[in-house]
C-alpha positions, 0 to 999 in steps of 0.5 A, a space after each residue: 909593326 907600323 901601319 900607314 893608310 892613305 885615305 881620300 876624304 871629302 872634308 879634311 877638317 871634318 876627318 881630322 876632327 873625327 879622328 882626333 876627337 872620337 878616336 883620339 888620334 894626334 892631328 894638326 892644330 890647323 888644317 888648311 892644306 889639301 893633305 895632312 896626317 893623323 897619328 896614334 901610336 904606330 898607326 898613321 892615316 894620310 888624309 887627302 882631299 877627294 876632289 883632286 887626287 893622284 892614284 897609283 894603279 898596279 902598273 905604278 904610273 900616276 893617273 889624275 882624277 878630278 872627282 871620285 865617285 
């Protein structure tokens, strides 16, 4: 069984550092993008920047959000 979650974070660099160093996930060497993922066994967390993100609501159409509160 696999698990994949998409998380919208304020800082991708700090999030990758936390998941890599504290929870021992495998992450990218450099994080200069607005999206990346970390993996541990069958678990993958997609990390996207929170300031600008695309949200899919239950009707399955995209909504652009400038800043989530």
